[in-house]
N, C-alpha and C positions, 0 to 999 in steps of 0.2 A: 524644340527642347524637347529630349526625353526626361522623363520624368525619374527621379530617384523612388523605388521602391522603397515605402519605410516595414519598421519595422511591425509587427501585429501588436495587438495590447497583449493578448490573453494566450496561450500556450496550452490547450487540450490535451494532454498528452494519456493514453490509455497502453496499458497491458494485455496482452488479450493471449491466450491457449486454448486449442480446440474448443473456440466459443460464437464463431459465426454465428449465429442465429441471435445471440443476445448482444456481439458486436456488431450484426447490420445494423438493429434497430436501435443504435448506442450512437452507432456514426450519422441514421438520418435522425433522431432529435437533433444532434449536432447541426443539423443544415440548416434547421426555421432556427436557430438563437437570433438576439435581435442584435444588429450589428455584426451580422455573419462574417464581414468584410474584414474585421480587425481580429478577429480569430484563425490562429493557425492549427489544424489539426494532427497530432503522430501520435504514431500505434505502434508499440514495437510488438511484434510477434513472436512470441517465445516459443516457437521449433512445432508449429502446431502441423496437422496431418489432414484436420477437418474442411479447408478451403480460408482460414481463418487470413490465412499469409496472402491469398490475392485477394483479398478484399479492394484494393485499389481499383480493381480493373472497376467494378462498382460505382467507385468513389474517387475519381482520377483528381482530386482536387489534395486530399489527404497527405501527407507522408509519411509509407509504411516503410518502416527499417523490420527486418528478416533477422530472426538471429535461425540457425542451425540445428540449434538443439535447445531445451529445457535450460537455461542458464539461473532457473530463478529470479525472483523477483525485485531484487535488491539491483542484478549483474540489469536487470534493463532498463527499472526506474532509469541506473545511472547514463546508460544508452541514450535514453532520450533524453533527461536533463540536456548534455550536453551537445545534443542536436537543435531542440526548442531556442525559441528566437522572439517572446511573447517576454513581456515586460511581470506580470505572472500566470504560474504556472496551476491550470487545476489539474488534480491529481485524481483523475475519472476510473471508478473499478469498470468494466467492459462491458457485464452487464443492467448499468446505470443509464438511464433515460433522462436528461436535464428537459426542463420546460424551456419554455421561447426564453424568460425574463429571469433564470435561474444563475446564468455567469455574470449578466449586468446588475444583478443583485449584489452579489459574491462581491465582485472586483470593486466594487462603486462603495460597500462598506468598509472593505478593507484599505481602498488608497486614502481612506477619511479618517483613517483612527492611526497613528504610529503607533500608540499602545497594543498594535495587537498584531500576532505575527501571523496566525492563520484565520479561515472561516470556512464556515463547514454549512455544505447545504444541512438539510432539515434532516436527523435521521432521530429514532425515537429515543434509541439508549445508547449515553456515554458509560466512559469508564474510567476509574479513578489512576493513576500513572502503573503501570507497571510494578509489583514488590516481588520478594522471593517467595512470597505465599501465595499468589495468585499465575505468577509466571509457574509454577508446581504444579499447579490442578490444572492451567493452561495445555503444556505439554503430557500433561497423562490425559486428556477430554478431547481438545483437541477445541475444547469453548472457552469464553473468558469468563470469569467469574466477577462479581459484585455491578452490575449492570444498575444503573441508574437513568432515570426517565427524563426527558426532555422534554421541558414546558414547551407545549408546539402555541400555547394564547403567546409569549414571549415576542416581546420583537427581538430581542437577542440571550443568549445564555449560553456562559464563561462555562468552560470544562477541560478537563485533562488529556483526555484523551479517549480518540473517537475510531470504531473498527466497520470499513466500507463505505462509509459515507466522503462523498468527491469533497476533497480540501481543496482550498484555493492558494496558494502563499506566494511572495515576491521573489522570483527569480533570481537575485540578489542572493535571498539566504540559504537558496538551496547552490549555490557557487559557493559562497562564505565556507559553507559543510565541507567542502569539497565534494559534494552530493552526496551522497548514504554509504556507510563501512562498509563496502567489500566484505569484511566478516560475515557479512551476515548474509543469506540465504535468499530463503522462500517468506519462516519469517522475520521480524524484526524492522526494516526501513522505515514503518509507521508509527512503532514506535520510540525509534530514536531521532523522525522528525517532535512530536509529541513532546517527547522528552527537553532534547533541543530550546524548544520555543520555550517551553516553560520554565526550564532553569534558565533562560533569558530573560525573565521578569515580565515577557508579550504571554497577551491572554488567546487563548482560542473557542474563538466565538462561532456556538450555531445559530444558523438564521433562521428560523422556522416560515419567513416568508420566501423563501428559495428551494423551492420545491420541485423533487425529482420522482421516476417510476420506476422503483426493482421490483417488478411486478413477476419478474422472470430470473430469483435468483440461481449463480454458477453452483454446481454441485463441485464442493473443493476437494481436487483429488487430496487420498492419503494411504497411509502405508507406512511399514518401518523406518524410511529412507527420510517422510516429510515426521513421523516422530519426533526422532532424531533432530530434524530441524528442528523443530520450534524447541525444544531441548540444550543448542548450544544458540540457538538463538535468543534463549533466556539469556543465557551463562553470558553472552556478550554482552546483551544489554546490562545488566549484574554489574558487572564489570566495569563501563562503564558510569555509570552512578555509585558503583559502593566498593569499586576497586578490586583489583585479580584475587582476592582472598574471598570475598565473594563469590566472584566467575568460577574460580576451583571449586571450590565445596556448591554450589551445587549443581557442576556437572559430575561430581563423583557420586550427589546423592541421587542424582538419575542415571548414572554405574549401576552402582549398588541396588538400587530398585527393580536393577532391569535382571540382574543376576540372582535377587528373592525371589522374581518372579521365575525364573527358568528352574529353578531348585526346586520349585515345586507342582514344574508340570502342567502348567498354563496355557500357552502357547508357546512351544518351542523353537520351533521354526522362527515365527516372527519376532519371538524376542530373539533371536539370535542374531538374524540381523540387524537388531534394534540397535544391541549391544555390541557388536560390530561399530556401527557407525556412530557411537558414543561415543569407543575407544578412539577409533581416527580419524573421527572429528568429519564425519563426513559428514558434508549441505547438499542441498538444494542449490546446485551452481556451477551444473555444469559438470565436473569432475565424477557425478555420479556416473554408472553404469544403468 
């Protein structure tokens, strides 16, 4: 009698773009995890041109989804979430290598605590939930302010917002959210998820025993479109948290800030592209040139 295949316990979901070397290390680490047979690996390639998109030739057991161009992190994540079959989804950056017991530690903690909405592997810093002030600093500099040190000796540390840490959540939570808001482009889905969890009176825990290796951090793409994406993503987030007026005010403030820079001739070419993207609402979502 033929056995009915069982659903995986965890889906490791990675979005990759031009990160072949890091992705190869990430996938190799996933092959060594405890209870590998209960792990599904989904990689969404976001229009890579460096060989990342053919990584399933080296790791034939993974599920590789190939997007024809860069559709941004949000759309790529949503494509992967709709494919995932695991009870839990590990949102795993392509430049992170898990240890053999990392996923098992995270899954056991999330499974046994109903008041916890997400668990994260150890990360040195956490942040407050984004505010108007911190989002304004972030879109201008690309760096998020207000970092708080995470106690590496603790059993678990409650946090509000983490950046770049592998995060395990229940797939039912993501489906209940109808995935991430498609208004976001590159920036926004991680902030939205953390806000939704905390607003629902659930905890986000960093588990220091769940270790990862982040030795080779990927260089983030940047430029006027990415800057506009951060500003527009910040406006969308504020709209969810504080209402339409806050979103509109944030976007207008960004536009007037760039207009002021143009009038002082600081970097006219860059700032003009940024201004056009802000006015037109252009994000990293597959519609940019």
